[in-house]
N, C-alpha and C positions, 0 to 999 in steps of 0.2 A: 832587325833583318829584314831586309826587303823580302818579300815572298810572294807578290802579285802585283799586276800593273795597278798605278795609283789612279787611273780613271776608273771611276766607282761604277760608271756604266759598262765596263770590260772586266776589269778584275782577272785577266788572264794568269796564269802561276806562271809564276819565274822558274824556268829549267835550266836556261842556258844565258849568258850575257852576249852572245854573239849577234843578237837582234835588239833593238829598241834603243832607249838613252837614259843613262842614270843621271839625276838631280841631285845636287848635294848642297844643304843649306845649315848654314849657321845659326843656331836656336839658343835663345837666353830664357830660361826659367821666369815664371810670373814673381814669383816672391824671393826676396834676397835671405839670406843664412843670417846666423846671429853676428857675423861679421861684416855684413851689410853687403857683401859680394853675392850676384846670382850666377847659378850654374850654368854651363853654355855647354852644348855639343853639335857635332853633326849629325843630321839627319838626312839619310838615303833614301831618294825616291827612285822608280823604274817606271817608266811607261813602255810598253809592248812596242814592237816594229809599227804594228798598223796604227796605233795611237799616236807613236812620235811623228808621224807623217803630218798630223794636222794639229797636234796640241803640244803646248809647251807648260811647265809648271813656273809658278813666282810666288814669290814671300812678298807677303804685306805685313802692318801691324796685327791684322786680326789672324793670320799663321799661313799655311800653305794652302794654295790650290792650282789646280788642273784649269788651264787657260786654253781656250780652241782659237787657232789662227784663222783669221778670214779676212784676206785682202786687204791688209792695213788696219782691220779691226780687230779687237778681241774678244770673245764672248765669253764670259765667267761661267764657271762650274760650280758647284756646292762647294764648300771650304772642305779642306782634310784638318781635321784636328791632330795637334801635336801630341806625341806620348807625355811630354813633358810641362805643355802650355795649362794654364790654371782656368 
């Protein structure tokens, strides 16, 4: 459950969904079960209204991260570890 802004420098508590932006990512677990299948689930992240004006979120092979938008360039912010990533 989303409880605060995904920006580690902000972490504003989520009280209402009327501001900000929700990001949803399809996440695959690192280890397969006995049948060779990996579990998958949707993970939700929220950026508050202030952070959503200048930041976005993206998924990479390493996990989900907050990125700052800068005139055509993106500045990386530390990785957010998935709850099911190994």
